[in-house]
Backbone as CSV, one residue per row, in Angstrom:
resi,resn,N_x,N_y,N_z,CA_x,CA_y,CA_z,C_x,C_y,C_z
1,MET,284.315,280.917,-24.524,282.993,280.770,-25.102,282.269,282.109,-24.992
2,PRO,281.676,282.570,-26.098,280.964,283.849,-26.031,279.735,283.758,-25.133
3,SER,279.394,284.879,-24.558,278.230,284.936,-23.686,276.968,284.657,-24.492
4,ARG,276.056,283.919,-23.898,274.792,283.602,-24.563,273.817,284.751,-24.406
5,THR,272.964,284.911,-25.414,271.898,285.898,-25.320,270.809,285.359,-24.411
6,LYS,269.945,286.230,-23.953,268.840,285.781,-23.107,267.969,284.791,-23.863
7,ALA,267.727,285.023,-25.144,266.907,284.101,-25.943,267.559,282.719,-26.001
8,GLN,268.877,282.661,-26.148,269.580,281.381,-26.172,269.479,280.683,-24.814
9,LYS,269.612,281.451,-23.743,269.477,280.878,-22.398,268.070,280.337,-22.195
10,LEU,267.069,281.111,-22.615,265.682,280.673,-22.460,265.420,279.409,-23.266
11,PHE,265.925,279.350,-24.487,265.730,278.162,-25.304,266.375,276.951,-24.636
12,GLY,267.586,277.124,-24.134,268.264,276.024,-23.454,267.523,275.566,-22.210
13,ALA,267.052,276.513,-21.420,266.307,276.164,-20.210,264.980,275.493,-20.563
14,ALA,264.333,275.969,-21.628,263.076,275.356,-22.058,263.332,273.939,-22.550
15,CYS,264.415,273.723,-23.283,264.763,272.368,-23.716,265.018,271.465,-22.514
16,LEU,265.715,271.990,-21.518,265.964,271.217,-20.307,264.648,270.849,-19.637
17,LYS,263.737,271.804,-19.520,262.461,271.549,-18.866,261.688,270.461,-19.600
18,VAL,261.618,270.547,-20.922,260.912,269.526,-21.698,261.613,268.176,-21.550
19,GLY,262.931,268.186,-21.581,263.679,266.946,-21.396,263.411,266.309,-20.049
20,LEU,263.326,267.124,-19.008,263.028,266.589,-17.683,261.593,266.081,-17.623
21,GLU,260.674,266.773,-18.317,259.286,266.315,-18.369,259.198,264.942,-19.030
22,ARG,260.039,264.697,-20.022,260.030,263.445,-20.774,260.837,262.337,-20.099
23,GLY,261.693,262.710,-19.175,262.681,261.774,-18.650,262.174,260.830,-17.585
24,GLN,263.093,260.040,-17.103,262.819,259.023,-16.099,263.281,259.427,-14.702
25,VAL,263.750,260.655,-14.548,264.204,261.088,-13.223,262.998,261.403,-12.347
26,SER,263.195,261.317,-11.061,262.107,261.628,-10.139,261.729,263.095,-10.257
27,ARG,260.515,263.403,-9.918,260.043,264.792,-9.993,260.898,265.694,-9.094
28,ALA,261.219,265.229,-7.901,262.019,266.039,-6.973,263.397,266.332,-7.561
29,ALA,264.027,265.328,-8.169,265.344,265.536,-8.778,265.235,266.477,-9.967
30,ALA,264.193,266.315,-10.771,264.003,267.175,-11.947,263.842,268.633,-11.527
31,ILE,263.066,268.873,-10.489,262.847,270.236,-9.998,264.164,270.835,-9.514
32,GLU,264.936,270.049,-8.778,266.219,270.544,-8.255,267.185,270.877,-9.390
33,ILE,267.274,270.011,-10.386,268.148,270.251,-11.536,267.703,271.501,-12.281
34,PHE,266.406,271.600,-12.546,265.862,272.722,-13.306,266.089,274.038,-12.569
35,ARG,265.782,274.081,-11.301,265.949,275.328,-10.537,267.412,275.734,-10.414
36,GLY,268.299,274.771,-10.241,269.721,275.077,-10.190,270.216,275.653,-11.509
37,THR,269.724,275.096,-12.603,270.101,275.589,-13.920,269.592,277.009,-14.129
38,LEU,268.343,277.262,-13.733,267.793,278.612,-13.864,268.635,279.614,-13.092
39,GLU,269.027,279.242,-11.893,269.846,280.146,-11.073,271.160,280.467,-11.777
40,GLU,271.805,279.439,-12.332,273.076,279.660,-13.037,272.894,280.533,-14.272
41,LEU,271.743,280.412,-14.936,271.484,281.185,-16.151,270.919,282.573,-15.858
42,GLY,270.554,282.818,-14.600,269.969,284.109,-14.248,268.560,284.278,-14.790
43,LEU,267.806,283.174,-14.852,266.440,283.194,-15.369,265.469,282.799,-14.272
44,THR,264.192,283.142,-14.473,263.151,282.688,-13.553,262.302,281.623,-14.241
45,GLU,261.637,280.831,-13.439,260.759,279.807,-13.994,259.635,280.456,-14.807
46,GLY,259.155,281.594,-14.351,258.114,282.312,-15.081,258.564,282.727,-16.472
47,GLU,259.817,283.174,-16.589,260.346,283.544,-17.901,260.377,282.339,-18.836
48,VAL,260.776,281.188,-18.293,260.839,279.977,-19.118,259.430,279.537,-19.510
49,GLU,258.492,279.604,-18.575,257.106,279.245,-18.890,256.557,280.145,-19.994
50,ASP,256.807,281.450,-19.904,256.365,282.384,-20.941,256.998,282.031,-22.286
51,PHE,258.305,281.725,-22.250,259.015,281.354,-23.471,258.414,280.085,-24.063
52,LEU,258.127,279.094,-23.213,257.546,277.846,-23.707,256.171,278.062,-24.320
53,ARG,255.371,278.938,-23.734,254.059,279.220,-24.319,254.202,279.750,-25.737
54,ALA,255.231,280.544,-25.966,255.438,281.151,-27.277,256.225,280.253,-28.245
55,HIS,257.044,279.340,-27.710,257.987,278.603,-28.560,257.992,277.095,-28.324
56,ARG,256.948,276.542,-27.748,256.955,275.110,-27.428,257.232,274.255,-28.658
57,GLU,256.641,274.591,-29.793,256.849,273.782,-31.002,258.329,273.735,-31.381
58,ASP,259.022,274.854,-31.274,260.456,274.889,-31.588,261.241,273.998,-30.632
59,VAL,260.897,274.066,-29.363,261.589,273.258,-28.353,261.313,271.773,-28.581
60,GLU,260.052,271.432,-28.845,259.702,270.030,-29.104,260.433,269.513,-30.347
61,ARG,260.512,270.335,-31.393,261.234,269.937,-32.610,262.710,269.701,-32.308
62,ALA,263.291,270.542,-31.465,264.700,270.359,-31.095,264.889,269.004,-30.421
63,TRP,263.968,268.611,-29.556,264.055,267.308,-28.894,263.837,266.178,-29.886
64,GLU,262.908,266.359,-30.818,262.664,265.323,-31.832,263.898,265.113,-32.697
65,ARG,264.556,266.220,-33.082,265.793,266.100,-33.867,266.846,265.364,-33.058
66,ARG,266.956,265.708,-31.791,267.942,265.056,-30.918,267.637,263.582,-30.788
67,ASP,266.377,263.243,-30.517,265.978,261.834,-30.384,266.178,261.083,-31.688
68,GLY,265.871,261.736,-32.807,266.037,261.118,-34.112,267.487,260.866,-34.477
69,SER,268.366,261.705,-33.973,269.776,261.553,-34.292,270.409,260.384,-33.567
70,LYS,269.708,259.824,-32.576,270.220,258.668,-31.847,270.041,257.382,-32.639
71,GLY,269.198,257.458,-33.682,268.990,256.276,-34.515,268.054,255.272,-33.896
72,GLY,267.202,255.742,-33.019,266.334,254.733,-32.449,265.298,255.327,-31.646
């Protein structure tokens, strides 16, 4: 698999963050999952927050497309 660009990593991490915000997992579990993912991607939470401020609509649309593709 080719290496992801930083923008792709940020988009993925931002999607994960929004998904965890929307999900049914406990806050403590969501934080642990999110921070572990950031560590693996070599990103900081601040970078993702900055990315979300600039691209939240794109991330939300990605989730809407995903939710819509489930047919329900």
